[in-house]
C-alpha positions as CSV (number, residue, x, y, z in Angstrom):
1,M,-24.0,6.5,-0.6
2,N,-20.6,6.8,0.8
3,S,-21.1,3.7,2.6
4,I,-22.1,1.7,-0.6
5,M,-19.0,3.4,-2.5
6,N,-16.6,2.0,0.4
7,F,-18.3,-1.1,0.4
8,I,-17.7,-1.6,-3.3
9,K,-14.0,-0.3,-3.0
10,N,-13.2,-2.4,0.0
11,N,-15.1,-5.8,-0.9
12,I,-16.3,-5.9,-4.5
13,K,-13.3,-4.7,-6.3
14,P,-10.7,-7.0,-4.4
15,F,-12.9,-9.8,-5.0
16,L,-13.2,-9.5,-8.5
17,L,-9.5,-8.9,-9.0
18,T,-8.2,-11.5,-6.9
19,S,-10.8,-14.2,-7.8
20,G,-9.7,-13.2,-11.5
21,I,-6.1,-13.8,-10.8
22,F,-6.1,-16.2,-8.0
23,G,-9.5,-17.9,-8.2
24,I,-12.1,-18.0,-5.4
25,T,-9.7,-19.8,-3.2
26,G,-7.1,-17.0,-3.3
27,Y,-9.7,-14.5,-2.6
28,G,-10.8,-16.7,0.3
29,Y,-7.3,-16.9,1.7
30,L,-6.7,-13.2,1.7
31,H,-10.1,-12.4,3.1
32,Y,-9.4,-14.7,6.1
33,T,-6.0,-13.1,6.4
34,A,-7.3,-9.8,6.4
35,Y,-10.1,-10.8,9.0
36,Q,-7.5,-12.2,11.4
37,N,-5.3,-9.3,11.2
38,R,-8.2,-7.1,12.1
39,R,-9.1,-9.4,15.0
40,E,-5.5,-9.4,16.3
41,L,-5.2,-5.8,16.0
42,Q,-8.6,-5.2,18.0
43,I,-7.4,-7.6,20.8
44,K,-4.3,-5.5,21.0
45,K,-6.2,-2.3,21.3
46,E,-8.3,-3.8,24.1
47,N,-5.3,-5.2,25.9
48,E,-2.7,-2.5,25.2
49,V,-1.3,-2.3,28.7
50,E,0.3,-5.8,27.9
51,F,1.8,-4.6,24.6
52,K,5.2,-3.4,25.8
53,D,8.9,-4.2,25.3
54,N,9.3,-7.0,28.0
55,T,12.9,-7.5,27.1
56,R,13.6,-4.1,29.4
57,P,12.1,-4.6,32.7
58,Q,12.6,-0.9,33.3
59,N,10.3,0.1,30.5
60,Q,7.5,2.0,31.8
61,Y,5.7,2.5,28.2
62,F,3.2,0.4,26.9
63,G,0.5,0.4,24.3
64,L,0.7,-0.1,20.3
65,S,2.0,3.3,19.9
66,Y,4.7,3.7,22.6
67,G,5.3,0.1,23.5
68,F,9.2,0.4,23.2
69,R,11.1,2.7,25.7
70,A,12.8,4.6,22.9
71,D,9.4,5.6,21.3
72,Q,8.8,8.5,23.7
73,I,12.3,9.6,23.2
74,V,12.0,9.6,19.7
75,L,8.6,11.5,19.7
76,D,10.3,14.3,21.9
77,R,12.8,14.8,19.2
78,L,10.6,15.0,16.1
79,D,10.1,18.2,14.3
80,S,8.6,19.5,11.1
81,G,10.4,18.4,8.1
82,D,11.8,15.3,9.3
83,L,11.7,12.5,6.6
84,V,10.0,9.0,7.6
85,F,11.2,6.0,5.2
86,M,8.9,2.9,5.5
87,K,8.8,-0.8,4.5
88,F,5.4,-2.7,4.5
89,E,4.7,-6.2,5.6
90,C,1.7,-6.5,3.1
91,M,0.2,-9.7,4.6
92,E,-0.5,-8.0,7.7
93,C,-2.9,-5.3,6.4
94,I,-6.6,-5.4,7.8
95,S,-8.4,-5.0,4.4
96,V,-8.3,-7.2,1.1
97,S,-8.0,-4.2,-0.8
98,D,-4.8,-2.9,1.0
99,I,-2.9,-6.1,0.9
100,I,-3.6,-6.3,-3.0
101,K,-2.5,-2.5,-3.4
102,C,0.5,-3.0,-0.9
103,Q,1.8,-6.1,-3.1
104,Y,1.2,-4.3,-6.1
105,S,3.2,-1.2,-5.0
106,Q,6.2,-3.4,-3.8
107,F,6.0,-5.3,-7.3
108,T,6.1,-2.1,-9.3
109,K,8.3,0.2,-7.3
110,P,11.7,1.1,-9.0
111,Y,13.8,1.3,-5.8
112,P,14.8,-1.9,-4.1
113,H,14.1,-1.4,-0.2
114,Y,11.8,1.2,1.2
115,D,8.2,1.3,0.0
116,S,7.0,4.8,0.8
117,L,8.2,8.2,2.2
118,G,6.6,10.2,4.8
119,I,7.1,13.9,6.3
120,I,6.5,15.2,9.9
121,F,4.8,18.0,10.9
122,R,4.7,19.4,14.6
123,D,2.5,21.7,15.7
124,N,1.5,22.9,19.4
125,R,-1.1,20.2,19.7
126,N,0.2,17.1,18.2
127,V,2.8,15.5,15.6
128,Y,1.5,14.2,12.3
129,V,2.8,12.1,9.4
130,L,2.1,12.6,5.9
131,Y,3.0,9.6,3.8
132,N,1.8,7.6,0.8
133,R,-0.1,4.3,2.0
134,F,-0.4,2.0,-1.1
135,G,-1.3,4.9,-3.5
136,D,-3.5,6.8,-1.2
137,I,-2.0,9.9,0.4
138,V,-3.0,10.1,4.2
139,I,-2.1,12.4,7.3
140,E,-2.2,10.4,10.7
141,D,-1.2,11.7,14.3
142,Y,2.2,10.0,15.0
143,A,0.5,7.8,17.6
144,E,-1.9,6.5,15.2
145,F,0.5,6.0,12.5
146,L,2.7,3.8,14.7
147,Q,-0.3,1.6,15.6
148,N,-0.9,0.5,11.9
149,P,0.1,-3.2,11.8
150,F,1.6,-3.7,8.5
151,W,5.2,-2.2,9.4
152,N,8.0,-4.1,8.6
153,E,10.4,-1.1,9.0
154,I,10.2,2.5,10.0
155,T,13.2,4.7,10.1
156,I,13.5,8.5,10.2
157,R,16.0,11.0,9.6
158,K,15.8,14.3,10.9
159,I,16.4,17.4,8.8
160,I,19.1,19.6,10.0
161,T,18.6,23.2,8.7
162,K,18.7,26.8,10.1
163,N,15.6,27.5,7.9
164,E,12.2,27.8,9.2
165,I,10.2,24.7,7.9
166,H,7.2,24.8,10.0
167,K,5.6,27.7,8.2
168,T,6.4,26.6,4.6
169,L,4.8,23.0,5.5
170,K,1.7,24.5,7.2
171,P,-0.3,24.9,4.2
172,L,0.2,21.4,3.2
173,F,-1.0,20.0,6.4
174,Y,-3.7,22.3,7.1
175,N,-5.3,21.8,3.6
176,D,-8.7,19.9,3.7
177,D,-8.3,19.1,0.1
178,Y,-4.5,18.1,0.5
179,K,-5.2,14.8,-1.6
180,Q,-6.1,17.0,-4.4
181,L,-2.5,18.4,-4.4
182,F,-1.1,15.0,-5.1
183,A,-3.9,13.8,-7.6
184,N,-2.2,12.4,-10.5
185,K,1.4,13.7,-9.6
186,P,4.5,12.2,-8.0
187,F,4.5,12.4,-4.2
188,I,8.2,12.9,-3.7
189,P,8.7,16.4,-5.7
190,I,5.7,17.8,-3.9
191,V,7.0,16.6,-0.4
192,L,10.4,18.1,-1.1
193,R,9.2,21.3,-2.7
194,S,6.9,21.9,0.3
195,T,10.0,22.1,2.8
196,G,11.4,25.2,1.0
197,L,14.5,23.5,1.3
198,I,15.4,22.6,-2.3
199,D,17.9,24.8,-4.3
200,Q,16.3,26.7,-7.2
201,K,18.5,25.2,-9.8
202,Y,17.4,21.6,-9.0
203,Q,13.5,22.2,-8.9
204,D,13.0,20.9,-12.3
205,K,14.8,17.7,-11.5
206,L,12.8,16.4,-8.4
207,D,11.0,14.0,-10.6
208,Q,14.1,11.9,-10.8
209,V,14.5,11.4,-7.1
210,Y,13.5,8.0,-5.7
211,I,13.4,7.2,-1.9
212,E,16.7,5.7,-1.5
213,D,18.0,8.9,-2.8
214,L,17.1,10.6,0.2
215,D,18.4,7.9,2.6
216,V,21.7,9.7,2.7
217,D,23.5,12.5,5.1
218,E,24.0,14.9,2.2
219,F,21.1,15.1,-0.5
220,P,22.8,17.2,-3.1
221,F,19.5,19.2,-4.0
222,F,19.1,20.9,-0.8
223,I,20.1,24.5,-0.1
224,D,23.6,25.2,1.6
225,G,23.4,24.5,5.3
226,T,20.7,21.8,5.2
227,S,21.4,17.9,5.6
228,L,19.9,14.8,7.3
229,G,20.6,13.3,10.4
230,P,21.5,9.7,11.2
231,K,19.0,7.0,10.8
232,I,16.6,6.3,13.7
233,N,15.2,3.1,13.7
234,V,11.5,3.3,15.1
235,R,10.4,-0.3,14.0
236,T,12.3,-3.0,12.6
237,K,11.4,-6.8,11.9
238,R,13.6,-7.8,15.0
239,N,11.7,-5.6,17.5
240,K,8.4,-6.3,16.0
241,D,9.0,-10.1,16.7
242,L,10.1,-9.5,20.4
243,D,7.9,-10.5,23.1
244,A,5.8,-7.3,23.1
245,K,2.2,-8.2,22.8
């Protein structure tokens, strides 16, 4: 039953939508694009030893997750509560459904630059990212997150605070029904409240916060002694176009 529903979601619905808006030719183009993206991603995964930043001969790292020398350095610095800012490259998604949802989210978003926000959680096993992917809330380990082919830009800002964030975030990341926490609710307020770093007098104003409002050093809703570190550029359009394949 689940396989049937997934087929309908990933194939029938996008077909009806795109054929209605763009015609059969439009759907065919998106279907072919998604197929080519899936094929290219599979080839890269099978030959990941060749996928590295060749502009730095001394770079010993390779693979879709850690092809750039700085990737391991960034990973080692990540901690629970760090914020991830993302911009999508919609036409590099691997399904028609994702292409459509991605373009729709970009068309309807109220802010000019970033498409999505995520938050980091580190435990003694791994580093994870919870983020909004085209309207679907997902948790991926950091390596898997980097492998997604649809990134145009990924920027991280570290949370600087003396407060213990790990314990307050733990219920969010260890909840099997975490998606239900976000059902029909705005994403950003839930993420910010889960950090335990929002001043009590601003709790009822979080619905007014957009992604760009968090791309600052001093976010005014944080409790005293909490700030955001400088931008760490993990993926940009420029390094994506480097000879790293």
